[in-house]
Steps between C-alpha positions, in 0.01 A plus 500: 500500500192571290193658651193280543191588296219657697232266630454126493523283190306179436733222384437130448675231704695306237640227721467375858724252678557382854832448673433348841352775719506761221301584190662678204274701274610614152323786327568708193520879538516663157423852627738550789876561501740217574566474874845513653633276775340583835193666356150387591139497377163524671292193408130426528274236347270658238208276606373422853756735661344527844188352638508246776283499811445877528563588131801726568722560196868410513769757443747428219808314616863603433721240332860528384568388146652155495593512131428715193553379146599724207157417348320676787410199713510554877535221760384539860571266793230488764419306815148464643500677838143638507184547295653749256800286405271194501285663231808588293630142535169371357556681172575281201588537134250728328385673820555876513730675742494873579854640525648838574872567479790466488560701816806562714857608437634146458854375558832640387782267403817526710779712352877519533554140394291357785286186460142483616399267783124436475346373825133425560241254620137416454311731262794738546684298237278646223697820430829307512415291192447798272810664648710192435364497142646850456826447689577163345624181654795663672265621775511274806155405632417375851142391568330376814164332556310374802430154354524282189164619358620859509845413360329384178451870424868515407437275200 
């Protein structure tokens, strides 16, 4: 795993889409190393990050990488659960995102001829997508969701 550059980087949101209860943000990180499966980033909106009734700033939020392309594009799956994730979910193409990462040790593929069984639910499915991209289609994936709106995140 590569070491993350020091500090936060400002990157543009290149694409935004919604899947039921989730928002997926795409951004391009030309300065950071490619993340591995299971690694995460700290995300914050570059504009209006904080505020509200008593003007308290929000702390950056940790998000697992959903996908990473060879061209340096990162995808993040998020669900609105409070004011910080609500602000991130408002971002659209062309808005700036502050990112730091990748952080964490990530996942290690099974050895000794074993096959991976990837199990997750809700926003916990995010690191499984990038891991399945690395392992290939032979990895079995089991996903669970609380309702149909959340199950659309598996799309």
